[in-house]
All heavy atoms as an XYZ file, in Angstrom:
912
protein
N    -107.870   -163.507    168.218
C    -106.919   -163.482    169.319
C    -107.400   -162.565    170.422
O    -107.120   -162.815    171.601
C    -105.564   -163.002    168.750
C    -104.503   -162.868    169.769
S    -104.060   -164.477    170.446
C    -102.815   -164.028    171.547
N    -108.140   -161.507    170.111
C    -108.563   -160.578    171.135
C    -109.752   -161.106    171.956
O    -109.861   -160.791    173.137
C    -108.904   -159.186    170.513
C    -109.055   -158.163    171.640
C    -110.163   -159.223    169.723
C    -108.287   -156.952    171.380
N    -110.588   -161.932    171.335
C    -111.762   -162.462    172.038
C    -111.355   -163.349    173.248
O    -111.873   -163.171    174.344
C    -112.710   -163.212    171.078
C    -113.820   -163.925    171.833
C    -113.268   -162.243    170.058
N    -110.406   -164.305    173.039
C    -110.008   -165.104    174.220
C    -109.372   -164.254    175.338
O    -109.588   -164.533    176.530
C    -108.986   -166.087    173.662
C    -109.217   -166.127    172.199
C    -109.787   -164.775    171.840
N    -108.666   -163.230    174.978
C    -108.028   -162.353    175.978
C    -109.107   -161.576    176.732
O    -109.058   -161.479    177.966
C    -107.023   -161.398    175.318
C    -105.832   -162.189    174.793
C    -106.549   -160.329    176.303
C    -104.866   -161.383    173.935
N    -110.116   -161.075    176.022
C    -111.214   -160.359    176.669
C    -112.028   -161.308    177.569
O    -112.455   -160.920    178.673
C    -112.102   -159.685    175.636
C    -111.499   -158.517    174.886
C    -112.444   -158.001    173.799
C    -111.141   -157.407    175.850
N    -112.253   -162.537    177.109
C    -112.971   -163.493    177.930
C    -112.191   -163.826    179.200
O    -112.772   -163.865    180.295
C    -113.244   -164.783    177.125
C    -114.012   -165.869    177.845
C    -115.403   -165.382    178.230
C    -114.122   -167.117    176.969
N    -110.934   -164.028    179.074
C    -110.080   -164.303    180.233
C    -110.086   -163.105    181.205
O    -110.169   -163.281    182.431
C    -108.659   -164.615    179.794
C    -107.677   -165.022    180.898
C    -108.156   -166.262    181.601
C    -106.305   -165.226    180.342
N    -110.020   -161.918    180.669
C    -110.059   -160.699    181.501
C    -111.404   -160.610    182.217
O    -111.428   -160.277    183.417
C    -109.813   -159.471    180.619
C    -109.667   -158.139    181.347
C    -108.458   -158.181    182.275
C    -109.526   -157.018    180.351
N    -112.489   -160.912    181.512
C    -113.824   -160.895    182.120
C    -113.880   -161.892    183.281
O    -114.399   -161.608    184.349
C    -114.892   -161.198    181.078
C    -116.252   -161.455    181.678
C    -116.999   -160.420    182.205
C    -116.794   -162.747    181.711
C    -118.241   -160.637    182.758
C    -118.035   -162.967    182.255
C    -118.774   -161.918    182.770
O    -119.989   -162.146    183.320
N    -113.368   -163.098    183.036
C    -113.384   -164.141    184.076
C    -112.589   -163.691    185.312
O    -113.023   -163.877    186.441
C    -112.857   -165.472    183.531
C    -113.821   -166.028    182.471
C    -112.626   -166.497    184.630
C    -113.276   -167.204    181.684
N    -111.455   -163.085    185.065
C    -110.616   -162.676    186.202
C    -111.236   -161.515    186.968
O    -111.167   -161.464    188.206
C    -109.219   -162.279    185.707
C    -108.370   -163.447    185.179
C    -107.083   -162.940    184.571
C    -108.074   -164.446    186.303
N    -111.802   -160.565    186.284
C    -112.338   -159.359    186.910
C    -113.761   -159.575    187.481
O    -114.128   -158.926    188.475
C    -112.331   -158.180    185.932
C    -110.951   -157.709    185.515
C    -111.063   -156.587    184.473
C    -110.129   -157.247    186.696
N    -114.530   -160.423    186.868
C    -115.924   -160.618    187.272
C    -116.168   -162.076    187.606
O    -117.122   -162.685    187.154
C    -116.841   -160.164    186.151
S    -116.622   -158.487    185.617
N    -115.285   -162.626    188.431
C    -115.363   -164.069    188.740
C    -116.719   -164.465    189.311
O    -117.282   -165.461    188.899
C    -114.233   -164.439    189.728
C    -114.387   -165.847    190.246
C    -114.046   -166.903    189.435
C    -114.899   -166.094    191.511
C    -114.188   -168.205    189.863
C    -115.053   -167.384    191.950
C    -114.713   -168.431    191.134
O    -114.879   -169.722    191.577
N    -117.218   -163.705    190.274
C    -118.493   -164.094    190.932
C    -119.629   -164.128    189.916
O    -120.440   -165.081    189.925
C    -118.829   -163.119    192.052
C    -117.824   -163.061    193.189
C    -117.731   -164.362    193.950
O    -118.709   -165.138    193.949
O    -116.693   -164.620    194.553
N    -119.709   -163.145    189.061
C    -120.750   -163.089    188.051
C    -120.588   -164.245    187.054
O    -121.569   -164.915    186.699
C    -120.703   -161.738    187.331
C    -121.906   -161.502    186.478
O    -122.899   -162.187    186.583
N    -121.819   -160.520    185.621
N    -119.355   -164.483    186.616
C    -119.105   -165.573    185.676
C    -119.447   -166.916    186.296
O    -120.094   -167.750    185.673
C    -117.612   -165.542    185.238
C    -117.246   -166.656    184.336
C    -117.601   -166.624    182.999
C    -116.538   -167.765    184.785
C    -117.265   -167.659    182.138
C    -116.195   -168.805    183.955
C    -116.575   -168.773    182.624
N    -119.030   -167.135    187.543
C    -119.321   -168.393    188.231
C    -120.819   -168.623    188.357
O    -121.319   -169.732    188.168
C    -118.655   -168.412    189.605
C    -118.807   -169.715    190.308
N    -119.816   -169.926    191.230
C    -118.117   -170.867    190.228
C    -119.715   -171.178    191.679
N    -118.699   -171.751    191.101
N    -121.569   -167.542    188.651
C    -123.008   -167.688    188.753
C    -123.607   -168.141    187.415
O    -124.449   -169.048    187.402
C    -123.640   -166.368    189.187
C    -125.160   -166.407    189.093
C    -125.904   -167.047    190.072
C    -125.817   -165.837    188.030
C    -127.285   -167.131    189.974
C    -127.189   -165.902    187.905
C    -127.921   -166.563    188.886
N    -123.187   -167.530    186.336
C    -123.763   -167.867    185.018
C    -123.431   -169.308    184.619
O    -124.294   -169.992    184.049
C    -123.335   -166.861    183.971
C    -123.988   -165.530    184.127
N    -125.348   -165.333    183.978
C    -123.489   -164.316    184.463
C    -125.641   -164.089    184.177
N    -124.547   -163.444    184.501
N    -122.247   -169.751    184.900
C    -121.859   -171.140    184.599
C    -122.706   -172.096    185.443
O    -123.253   -173.084    184.932
C    -120.353   -171.374    184.782
C    -119.995   -172.852    184.685
C    -119.564   -170.565    183.769
N    -122.792   -171.830    186.741
C    -123.566   -172.707    187.648
C    -125.051   -172.668    187.248
O    -125.716   -173.705    187.286
C    -123.387   -172.250    189.099
N    -125.537   -171.531    186.857
C    -126.939   -171.389    186.441
C    -127.226   -172.245    185.209
O    -128.285   -172.881    185.110
C    -127.246   -169.901    186.172
C    -128.684   -169.584    186.151
N    -129.391   -169.356    185.006
C    -129.602   -169.485    187.170
C    -130.652   -169.093    185.290
N    -130.789   -169.166    186.604
N    -126.283   -172.299    184.283
C    -126.452   -173.115    183.085
C    -126.547   -174.605    183.492
O    -127.435   -175.308    183.029
C    -125.256   -172.909    182.125
C    -125.341   -173.761    180.902
S    -123.882   -173.619    179.857
C    -122.654   -174.377    180.902
N    -125.647   -175.047    184.365
C    -125.684   -176.437    184.803
C    -126.913   -176.721    185.658
O    -127.443   -177.850    185.624
C    -124.407   -176.786    185.569
C    -123.256   -177.126    184.652
C    -122.258   -176.187    184.406
C    -123.164   -178.353    184.032
C    -121.217   -176.495    183.555
C    -122.112   -178.669    183.192
C    -121.138   -177.722    182.939
O    -120.110   -178.020    182.100
N    -127.379   -175.750    186.399
C    -128.591   -175.927    187.195
C    -129.788   -176.180    186.289
O    -130.627   -177.050    186.568
C    -128.838   -174.703    188.060
N    -129.871   -175.463    185.202
C    -130.962   -175.691    184.225
C    -130.858   -177.047    183.565
O    -131.879   -177.589    183.146
C    -130.991   -174.559    183.184
C    -131.692   -173.324    183.631
N    -133.059   -173.258    183.823
C    -131.212   -172.125    183.995
C    -133.382   -172.064    184.257
N    -132.280   -171.344    184.358
N    -129.666   -177.579    183.497
C    -129.495   -178.934    182.925
C    -129.847   -180.031    183.932
O    -129.885   -181.197    183.592
C    -128.058   -179.113    182.455
C    -127.649   -178.246    181.252
C    -126.177   -178.429    180.941
C    -128.491   -178.601    180.035
N    -130.100   -179.648    185.193
C    -130.582   -180.580    186.191
C    -129.534   -181.120    187.147
O    -129.809   -182.077    187.882
N    -128.389   -180.510    187.230
C    -127.354   -180.958    188.178
C    -127.655   -180.432    189.575
O    -127.697   -179.202    189.804
C    -125.963   -180.484    187.729
C    -125.461   -181.173    186.486
C    -125.713   -180.645    185.242
C    -124.744   -182.347    186.588
C    -125.256   -181.291    184.105
C    -124.272   -182.996    185.448
C    -124.556   -182.467    184.219
O    -124.075   -183.086    183.080
N    -127.889   -181.324    190.563
C    -128.278   -180.868    191.892
C    -127.219   -180.001    192.605
O    -127.560   -179.073    193.315
C    -128.548   -182.142    192.677
C    -128.002   -183.258    191.874
C    -127.853   -182.763    190.479
N    -125.944   -180.317    192.415
C    -124.913   -179.485    193.041
C    -124.944   -178.051    192.494
O    -124.798   -177.084    193.236
C    -123.525   -180.092    192.846
C    -123.289   -181.281    193.730
O    -123.980   -181.457    194.745
N    -122.345   -182.129    193.376
N    -125.140   -177.947    191.197
C    -125.223   -176.616    190.572
C    -126.476   -175.894    191.027
O    -126.444   -174.679    191.301
C    -125.209   -176.737    189.051
N    -127.590   -176.636    191.191
C    -128.821   -176.004    191.681
C    -128.628   -175.487    193.104
O    -129.111   -174.399    193.426
C    -129.960   -177.029    191.622
C    -130.328   -177.392    190.219
C    -131.273   -178.584    190.152
O    -131.329   -179.413    191.065
N    -131.990   -178.689    189.056
N    -127.904   -176.255    193.910
C    -127.622   -175.803    195.270
C    -126.746   -174.531    195.255
O    -126.994   -173.602    196.001
C    -126.942   -176.913    196.059
C    -126.530   -176.488    197.437
N    -127.450   -176.324    198.444
C    -125.330   -176.162    197.956
C    -126.831   -175.935    199.545
N    -125.528   -175.833    199.271
N    -125.731   -174.521    194.418
C    -124.833   -173.378    194.329
C    -125.616   -172.147    193.870
O    -125.445   -171.045    194.454
C    -123.669   -173.671    193.340
C    -122.708   -174.664    194.003
C    -122.934   -172.385    192.989
C    -121.643   -175.228    193.049
N    -126.488   -172.309    192.918
C    -127.301   -171.161    192.430
C    -128.205   -170.683    193.562
O    -128.369   -169.461    193.751
C    -128.089   -171.552    191.170
C    -129.104   -170.465    190.814
C    -127.143   -171.791    189.995
N    -128.796   -171.602    194.299
C    -129.619   -171.218    195.452
C    -128.794   -170.439    196.464
O    -129.257   -169.384    196.995
N    -127.569   -170.865    196.739
C    -126.688   -170.124    197.679
C    -126.372   -168.730    197.149
O    -126.375   -167.764    197.903
C    -125.398   -170.908    197.889
C    -125.537   -172.124    198.752
C    -125.775   -171.781    200.211
O    -125.644   -170.635    200.652
N    -126.143   -172.787    200.983
N    -126.111   -168.657    195.855
C    -125.767   -167.343    195.256
C    -126.945   -166.372    195.372
O    -126.762   -165.231    195.712
C    -125.382   -167.515    193.795
C    -124.113   -168.320    193.568
C    -122.918   -167.554    194.045
N    -121.735   -168.363    193.901
C    -120.569   -167.893    193.539
N    -120.426   -166.602    193.317
N    -119.520   -168.674    193.460
N    -128.147   -166.881    195.085
C    -129.352   -166.028    195.219
C    -129.544   -165.639    196.690
O    -129.934   -164.506    196.991
C    -130.595   -166.715    194.692
C    -130.818   -166.496    193.208
C    -130.841   -167.592    192.349
C    -131.037   -165.251    192.682
C    -131.070   -167.409    190.981
C    -131.260   -165.031    191.335
C    -131.267   -166.128    190.489
O    -131.492   -165.949    189.153
N    -129.339   -166.559    197.606
C    -129.566   -166.298    199.015
C    -128.583   -165.231    199.528
O    -128.968   -164.364    200.299
C    -129.428   -167.597    199.810
C    -129.785   -167.544    201.293
C    -131.263   -167.187    201.450
C    -129.494   -168.856    201.966
N    -127.340   -165.311    199.113
C    -126.309   -164.393    199.585
C    -126.158   -163.143    198.716
O    -125.546   -162.190    199.152
C    -124.980   -165.128    199.664
C    -124.993   -166.275    200.629
C    -123.781   -167.176    200.510
O    -122.935   -166.967    199.624
N    -123.692   -168.174    201.350
N    -126.710   -163.186    197.510
C    -126.526   -162.071    196.598
C    -125.132   -161.972    196.045
O    -124.600   -160.869    195.807
N    -124.492   -163.121    195.809
C    -123.113   -163.171    195.292
C    -123.163   -163.379    193.797
O    -123.551   -164.457    193.337
C    -122.330   -164.296    195.981
O    -122.449   -164.174    197.383
C    -120.880   -164.224    195.599
N    -122.744   -162.391    193.034
C    -122.730   -162.528    191.589
C    -124.091   -162.275    190.940
O    -124.224   -162.333    189.716
N    -125.097   -162.034    191.774
C    -126.444   -161.794    191.294
C    -127.195   -161.025    192.385
O    -126.777   -160.997    193.541
C    -127.148   -163.175    190.997
C    -127.348   -163.936    192.280
C    -128.417   -163.013    190.267
N    -128.288   -160.388    192.005
C    -129.087   -159.645    192.996
C    -129.725   -160.624    193.977
O    -130.224   -161.674    193.586
C    -130.177   -158.848    192.273
C    -130.921   -157.922    193.189
C    -131.916   -157.045    192.449
O    -131.657   -156.717    191.275
O    -132.934   -156.703    193.065
N    -129.697   -160.308    195.257
C    -130.224   -161.164    196.307
C    -131.742   -161.370    196.093
O    -132.478   -160.418    195.909
C    -129.964   -160.531    197.668
C    -130.288   -161.377    198.820
C    -129.857   -160.728    200.135
C    -130.117   -161.642    201.300
N    -129.610   -161.068    202.545
N    -132.141   -162.652    196.139
C    -133.552   -162.978    195.906
C    -133.845   -164.279    196.644
O    -133.549   -165.365    196.175
C    -133.813   -163.136    194.426
C    -135.266   -163.328    194.089
O    -136.058   -163.796    194.920
N    -135.661   -162.979    192.884
N    -134.470   -164.176    197.828
C    -134.732   -165.362    198.652
C    -135.758   -166.297    198.009
O    -135.673   -167.503    198.168
C    -135.200   -164.937    200.036
C    -134.096   -164.325    200.853
C    -134.532   -163.969    202.271
O    -135.675   -164.321    202.657
O    -133.763   -163.317    202.966
N    -136.688   -165.751    197.263
C    -137.682   -166.583    196.581
C    -137.020   -167.493    195.549
O    -137.316   -168.684    195.478
C    -138.724   -165.678    195.918
C    -140.031   -166.341    195.625
C    -141.070   -165.336    195.165
O    -141.404   -164.436    195.932
O    -141.572   -165.503    194.029
N    -136.112   -166.919    194.750
C    -135.403   -167.719    193.747
C    -134.456   -168.728    194.450
O    -134.271   -169.839    193.977
C    -134.606   -166.837    192.812
C    -135.437   -166.120    191.810
S    -136.378   -167.219    190.714
C    -135.061   -168.041    189.830
N    -133.886   -168.324    195.580
C    -133.001   -169.233    196.320
C    -133.805   -170.460    196.772
O    -133.342   -171.604    196.609
C    -132.405   -168.520    197.517
N    -134.982   -170.242    197.310
C    -135.815   -171.364    197.753
C    -136.244   -172.245    196.575
O    -136.333   -173.447    196.704
C    -137.042   -170.880    198.508
C    -136.739   -170.230    199.844
S    -135.891   -171.335    200.985
C    -134.380   -170.452    201.230
N    -136.482   -171.621    195.413
C    -136.836   -172.372    194.208
C    -135.697   -173.362    193.870
O    -135.939   -174.537    193.643
C    -137.092   -171.447    193.037
C    -137.103   -172.145    191.715
N    -138.148   -172.945    191.280
C    -136.152   -172.208    190.747
C    -137.840   -173.437    190.089
N    -136.649   -173.012    189.757
N    -134.471   -172.851    193.851
C    -133.324   -173.707    193.456
C    -133.012   -174.712    194.551
O    -132.613   -175.851    194.243
C    -132.118   -172.865    193.089
C    -132.307   -172.246    191.742
C    -132.504   -170.931    191.471
C    -132.384   -172.938    190.502
N    -132.705   -170.759    190.107
C    -132.606   -171.976    189.498
C    -132.274   -174.271    190.112
C    -132.725   -172.314    188.152
C    -132.379   -174.612    188.777
C    -132.610   -173.638    187.809
N    -133.174   -174.373    195.829
C    -133.010   -175.339    196.898
C    -134.025   -176.466    196.755
O    -133.707   -177.625    196.955
C    -133.098   -174.678    198.287
C    -131.940   -173.800    198.628
C    -132.116   -172.688    199.397
C    -130.643   -174.130    198.217
C    -131.051   -171.876    199.749
C    -129.565   -173.327    198.557
C    -129.769   -172.206    199.332
N    -135.247   -176.109    196.394
C    -136.323   -177.107    196.226
C    -135.967   -178.051    195.063
O    -136.132   -179.266    195.181
C    -137.647   -176.407    195.986
C    -138.842   -177.318    196.027
C    -140.193   -176.538    195.901
N    -140.298   -175.517    196.901
C    -140.186   -174.184    196.643
N    -139.945   -173.767    195.431
N    -140.297   -173.299    197.642
N    -135.487   -177.474    193.971
C    -135.124   -178.301    192.816
C    -134.034   -179.292    193.181
O    -134.096   -180.470    192.833
C    -134.625   -177.414    191.657
C    -135.672   -176.520    191.017
C    -136.657   -177.358    190.185
O    -136.222   -178.293    189.502
O    -137.847   -177.039    190.221
N    -133.010   -178.845    193.907
C    -131.901   -179.737    194.310
C    -132.349   -180.718    195.360
O    -131.956   -181.893    195.325
C    -130.727   -178.889    194.832
N    -133.213   -180.289    196.274
C    -133.700   -181.197    197.347
C    -134.531   -182.325    196.751
O    -134.466   -183.446    197.259
C    -134.505   -180.406    198.378
N    -135.274   -182.032    195.721
C    -136.069   -183.074    195.071
C    -135.208   -184.175    194.465
O    -135.677   -185.283    194.253
C    -136.981   -182.472    194.000
C    -138.140   -181.682    194.562
C    -138.950   -180.952    193.508
O    -138.584   -181.027    192.304
O    -139.926   -180.276    193.898
N    -133.940   -183.849    194.186
C    -133.019   -184.827    193.660
C    -132.135   -185.413    194.757
O    -131.150   -186.104    194.467
C    -132.147   -184.185    192.568
C    -132.958   -183.767    191.353
C    -132.056   -183.257    190.273
O    -131.145   -183.954    189.840
N    -132.320   -182.035    189.818
N    -132.455   -185.112    196.005
C    -131.758   -185.714    197.120
C    -130.527   -184.980    197.630
O    -129.725   -185.548    198.372
N    -130.369   -183.710    197.279
C    -129.225   -182.939    197.764
C    -129.461   -182.584    199.251
O    -130.387   -181.850    199.579
C    -129.015   -181.684    196.938
C    -127.694   -181.033    197.127
N    -127.425   -180.256    198.232
C    -126.565   -181.072    196.392
C    -126.177   -179.834    198.141
N    -125.626   -180.332    197.043
N    -128.617   -183.105    200.173
C    -128.893   -182.930    201.602
C    -128.798   -181.486    202.094
O    -129.610   -181.053    202.928
C    -127.854   -183.792    202.290
C    -126.758   -183.988    201.273
C    -127.423   -183.883    199.924
N    -127.819   -180.727    201.596
C    -127.670   -179.339    202.052
C    -128.844   -178.471    201.589
O    -129.286   -177.577    202.296
C    -126.354   -178.749    201.575
C    -125.146   -179.448    202.121
N    -124.739   -179.295    203.433
C    -124.284   -180.328    201.561
C    -123.680   -180.053    203.650
N    -123.372   -180.689    202.508
N    -129.320   -178.759    200.395
C    -130.476   -178.013    199.891
C    -131.721   -178.341    200.703
O    -132.534   -177.450    200.972
C    -130.707   -178.333    198.407
O    -129.717   -177.719    197.648
N    -131.862   -179.592    201.096
C    -133.014   -179.964    201.919
C    -132.978   -179.228    203.241
O    -133.984   -178.690    203.717
C    -132.977   -181.472    202.199
O    -133.091   -182.191    201.011
N    -131.784   -179.118    203.817
C    -131.603   -178.385    205.081
C    -131.934   -176.905    204.902
O    -132.692   -176.325    205.675
C    -130.171   -178.568    205.587
C    -129.899   -177.789    206.829
C    -130.322   -178.227    208.086
C    -129.188   -176.563    206.760
C    -130.074   -177.486    209.220
C    -128.946   -175.858    207.904
C    -129.383   -176.300    209.129
N    -131.375   -176.301    203.829
C    -131.605   -174.878    203.598
C    -133.098   -174.592    203.340
O    -133.614   -173.562    203.732
C    -130.778   -174.387    202.414
C    -129.316   -174.267    202.775
O    -128.939   -174.336    203.924
N    -128.480   -174.118    201.774
N    -133.747   -175.519    202.632
C    -135.156   -175.359    202.375
C    -135.971   -175.419    203.652
O    -136.852   -174.614    203.896
C    -135.604   -176.445    201.400
C    -136.989   -176.328    200.796
C    -137.116   -175.045    200.002
C    -137.270   -177.525    199.902
N    -135.611   -176.346    204.537
C    -136.303   -176.467    205.819
C    -136.090   -175.224    206.684
O    -137.023   -174.688    207.269
C    -135.828   -177.727    206.558
N    -134.848   -174.728    206.739
C    -134.540   -173.521    207.509
C    -135.294   -172.333    206.936
O    -135.863   -171.533    207.686
C    -133.019   -173.261    207.547
C    -132.731   -171.879    208.093
C    -132.337   -174.330    208.361
N    -135.350   -172.232    205.603
C    -136.100   -171.149    204.990
C    -137.577   -171.179    205.335
O    -138.169   -170.136    205.633
N    -138.142   -172.358    205.346
C    -139.561   -172.464    205.694
C    -139.781   -172.135    207.149
O    -140.740   -171.465    207.521
C    -140.075   -173.858    205.384
C    -140.265   -174.101    203.896
C    -140.942   -175.390    203.591
C    -141.114   -175.492    202.081
N    -142.049   -176.516    201.707
N    -138.885   -172.613    208.031
C    -139.017   -172.294    209.461
C    -138.848   -170.817    209.704
O    -139.569   -170.225    210.525
C    -137.985   -173.091    210.264
C    -138.293   -174.549    210.484
C    -137.130   -175.238    211.175
C    -139.571   -174.725    211.290
N    -137.898   -170.207    209.033
C    -137.693   -168.765    209.192
C    -138.925   -168.001    208.753
O    -139.374   -167.079    209.466
C    -136.477   -168.333    208.357
C    -136.169   -166.869    208.442
C    -134.978   -166.521    207.578
C    -134.799   -165.021    207.546
N    -133.792   -164.616    206.590
N    -139.526   -168.387    207.676
C    -140.724   -167.709    207.176
C    -141.877   -167.915    208.165
O    -142.629   -166.996    208.452
C    -141.099   -168.246    205.803
C    -142.172   -167.416    205.130
O    -142.469   -166.301    205.529
N    -142.787   -167.964    204.118
N    -142.027   -169.149    208.691
C    -143.092   -169.402    209.654
C    -142.860   -168.627    210.936
O    -143.783   -168.079    211.523
C    -143.216   -170.883    209.951
C    -143.840   -171.655    208.814
S    -144.322   -173.327    209.212
C    -142.890   -174.050    209.899
N    -141.602   -168.535    211.379
C    -141.266   -167.794    212.588
C    -141.625   -166.325    212.418
O    -142.175   -165.695    213.304
C    -139.777   -167.935    212.923
O    -139.467   -169.330    213.047
C    -139.436   -167.238    214.212
N    -141.329   -165.777    211.234
C    -141.644   -164.354    211.008
C    -143.165   -164.156    211.021
O    -143.638   -163.165    211.520
C    -141.059   -163.897    209.678
C    -139.558   -163.773    209.685
S    -138.939   -162.711    211.015
C    -139.588   -161.146    210.480
N    -143.919   -165.100    210.481
C    -145.379   -164.964    210.483
C    -145.918   -165.039    211.921
O    -146.789   -164.254    212.306
C    -146.039   -166.041    209.621
C    -145.986   -165.679    208.139
C    -146.744   -166.672    207.369
N    -145.897   -167.865    207.316
C    -146.210   -168.983    206.699
N    -147.357   -169.119    206.123
N    -145.380   -169.989    206.693
N    -145.386   -165.950    212.710
C    -145.820   -166.072    214.103
C    -145.463   -164.820    214.857
O    -146.255   -164.256    215.600
C    -145.182   -167.315    214.787
C    -145.393   -167.281    216.269
C    -145.763   -168.572    214.171
N    -144.228   -164.318    214.658
C    -143.774   -163.119    215.360
C    -144.656   -161.921    214.984
O    -145.064   -161.145    215.812
C    -142.319   -162.844    215.032
C    -141.729   -161.706    215.815
C    -141.329   -161.916    217.135
C    -141.566   -160.447    215.269
C    -140.784   -160.895    217.881
C    -141.004   -159.423    216.002
C    -140.636   -159.651    217.313
O    -140.095   -158.639    218.036
N    -144.969   -161.800    213.690
C    -145.847   -160.688    213.231
C    -147.220   -160.811    213.837
O    -147.808   -159.829    214.306
C    -145.935   -160.699    211.686
O    -144.635   -160.607    211.151
C    -146.763   -159.527    211.186
N    -147.759   -162.037    213.896
C    -149.083   -162.258    214.492
C    -149.079   -161.889    215.966
O    -150.007   -161.224    216.443
C    -149.467   -163.721    214.319
O    -150.640   -163.993    215.044
N    -148.031   -162.264    216.673
C    -147.946   -161.952    218.100
C    -147.783   -160.433    218.313
O    -148.360   -159.877    219.211
C    -146.803   -162.746    218.762
C    -147.169   -164.220    218.775
C    -146.527   -162.231    220.159
C    -146.041   -165.122    219.205
N    -147.016   -159.793    217.419
C    -146.848   -158.347    217.521
C    -148.192   -157.661    217.336
O    -148.524   -156.735    218.074
C    -145.847   -157.867    216.468
C    -145.666   -156.371    216.494
C    -144.936   -155.767    217.491
C    -146.252   -155.578    215.520
C    -144.775   -154.403    217.539
C    -146.081   -154.214    215.541
C    -145.342   -153.620    216.575
N    -148.999   -158.114    216.384
C    -150.304   -157.520    216.166
C    -151.179   -157.747    217.397
O    -151.861   -156.833    217.858
C    -150.986   -158.132    214.903
C    -152.442   -157.758    214.829
C    -150.248   -157.674    213.669
N    -151.112   -158.937    217.984
C    -151.880   -159.189    219.202
C    -151.431   -158.284    220.348
O    -152.243   -157.787    221.113
C    -151.739   -160.645    219.611
C    -152.456   -161.596    218.711
C    -152.245   -163.057    219.101
O    -151.621   -163.283    220.159
O    -152.667   -163.927    218.360
N    -150.137   -158.054    220.437
C    -149.620   -157.212    221.529
C    -150.054   -155.760    221.369
O    -150.246   -155.074    222.338
C    -148.112   -157.326    221.641
O    -147.467   -156.684    220.554
N    -150.189   -155.308    220.131
C    -150.633   -153.928    219.919
C    -152.122   -153.792    220.224
O    -152.578   -152.680    220.422
C    -150.341   -153.459    218.480
O    -151.006   -154.329    217.566
C    -148.853   -153.409    218.205
N    -152.855   -154.892    220.234
C    -154.254   -154.874    220.586
C    -154.468   -155.190    222.052
O    -155.578   -155.493    222.483
C    -155.061   -155.830    219.691
C    -155.198   -155.339    218.299
N    -154.214   -155.463    217.352
C    -156.228   -154.712    217.664
C    -154.614   -154.939    216.228
N    -155.807   -154.479    216.387
N    -153.380   -155.161    222.821
C    -153.385   -155.319    224.253
C    -153.871   -156.667    224.773
O    -154.559   -156.756    225.768
C    -154.216   -154.184    224.921
C    -153.766   -152.829    224.471
N    -152.550   -152.317    224.836
C    -154.356   -151.918    223.690
C    -152.401   -151.125    224.265
N    -153.500   -150.842    223.567
N    -153.497   -157.731    224.053
C    -153.761   -159.078    224.571
C    -152.699   -159.365    225.628
O    -151.515   -159.094    225.440
C    -153.703   -160.136    223.469
C    -154.840   -159.998    222.483
C    -154.599   -159.677    221.156
C    -156.162   -160.210    222.870
C    -155.607   -159.556    220.241
C    -157.195   -160.110    221.962
C    -156.921   -159.774    220.647
O    -157.946   -159.654    219.762
N    -153.091   -159.901    226.754
C    -152.163   -160.078    227.866
C    -151.167   -161.246    227.642
O    -150.093   -161.242    228.230
C    -152.926   -160.334    229.177
O    -153.770   -161.473    229.015
C    -153.769   -159.130    229.561
N    -151.491   -162.206    226.824
C    -150.600   -163.360    226.612
C    -149.462   -163.043    225.672
O    -148.478   -163.762    225.644
C    -151.402   -164.547    226.085
N    -149.582   -162.001    224.904
C    -148.585   -161.721    223.868
C    -147.210   -161.313    224.392
O    -146.213   -161.844    223.926
C    -149.121   -160.664    222.903
N    -147.060   -160.410    225.346
C    -145.738   -159.976    225.765
C    -144.805   -161.098    226.235
O    -143.657   -161.150    225.840
C    -145.991   -158.947    226.849
C    -147.323   -158.390    226.517
C    -148.092   -159.559    225.948
N    -145.271   -162.048    227.092
C    -144.371   -163.148    227.483
C    -143.923   -164.002    226.319
O    -142.780   -164.458    226.259
C    -145.185   -163.965    228.472
C    -146.293   -163.081    228.917
C    -146.547   -162.118    227.829
N    -144.809   -164.222    225.352
C    -144.468   -165.018    224.169
C    -143.428   -164.290    223.315
O    -142.477   -164.882    222.822
C    -145.745   -165.366    223.358
C    -145.363   -166.115    222.081
C    -146.687   -166.183    224.192
N    -143.578   -162.982    223.182
C    -142.612   -162.179    222.427
C    -141.250   -162.257    223.082
O    -140.224   -162.425    222.395
C    -143.081   -160.696    222.304
C    -144.289   -160.609    221.368
C    -141.946   -159.809    221.813
C    -144.881   -159.250    221.283
N    -141.196   -162.201    224.398
C    -139.924   -162.302    225.109
C    -139.265   -163.644    224.839
O    -138.061   -163.732    224.629
C    -140.119   -162.068    226.594
C    -140.479   -160.635    226.944
C    -140.920   -160.481    228.391
O    -140.811   -161.450    229.167
O    -141.373   -159.360    228.744
N    -140.037   -164.728    224.846
C    -139.513   -166.058    224.585
C    -138.975   -166.168    223.153
O    -137.914   -166.735    222.922
C    -140.595   -167.139    224.795
C    -140.921   -167.396    226.208
C    -139.767   -168.121    226.887
C    -140.143   -168.527    228.288
N    -139.015   -168.991    229.048
N    -139.681   -165.598    222.213
C    -139.222   -165.607    220.819
C    -137.930   -164.833    220.655
O    -137.026   -165.248    219.948
C    -140.281   -165.026    219.884
C    -141.337   -165.983    219.362
C    -142.348   -165.230    218.529
C    -140.734   -167.099    218.572
N    -137.827   -163.692    221.323
C    -136.599   -162.891    221.229
C    -135.416   -163.625    221.837
O    -134.296   -163.483    221.349
C    -136.814   -161.546    221.888
C    -137.710   -160.635    221.068
C    -138.061   -159.323    221.783
O    -137.818   -159.220    223.002
O    -138.547   -158.436    221.099
N    -135.647   -164.448    222.862
C    -134.579   -165.262    223.418
C    -134.118   -166.302    222.432
O    -132.928   -166.595    222.355
C    -135.074   -165.936    224.717
C    -135.261   -165.001    225.876
C    -135.868   -165.717    227.071
O    -135.951   -166.975    227.064
O    -136.276   -165.025    228.016
N    -135.033   -166.883    221.697
C    -134.710   -167.915    220.715
C    -133.971   -167.352    219.510
O    -133.094   -168.012    218.938
C    -135.973   -168.656    220.249
C    -136.664   -169.481    221.329
C    -137.977   -170.030    220.778
C    -135.773   -170.620    221.793
N    -134.356   -166.165    219.097
C    -133.758   -165.564    217.904
C    -132.517   -164.857    218.321
O    -131.450   -165.020    218.108
C    -134.733   -164.556    217.252
C    -134.095   -163.891    216.063
C    -136.009   -165.233    216.863
C-alpha cells in the first residue's frame, strides 16, 4: 500500500523528471514523438541536465522517422553551430587586423 502512495507522491513532486524518464523509455523504443520530446528536454534542461549534443542526437533520430519539428530543430541547430563557427572565424580575422572583418561582424550582429 505504501509503494503506490510513494510513487504517486514522486510523480506529483517530480513531474518534470518523471515525464523525462517515461519519454526517454518510449524514445528508446523508437517512437518519434517521444524522441522529439526527449530532444526538447535535453535542449531546455527540463527534468534533465541541459545537453545540446544529446538534444541533436534525439532530434536526428526523430527526423529520420519523418518528424517535422525535429527536422526543423535539427536544421536550426546545425545553422546555429555553423553561424558560431563563422562568427568565431571572423572574430579571429578581426583580431589579426583584416580590413574586411569589421563590416561582416556588424552584419552578423544585425542578423543575430
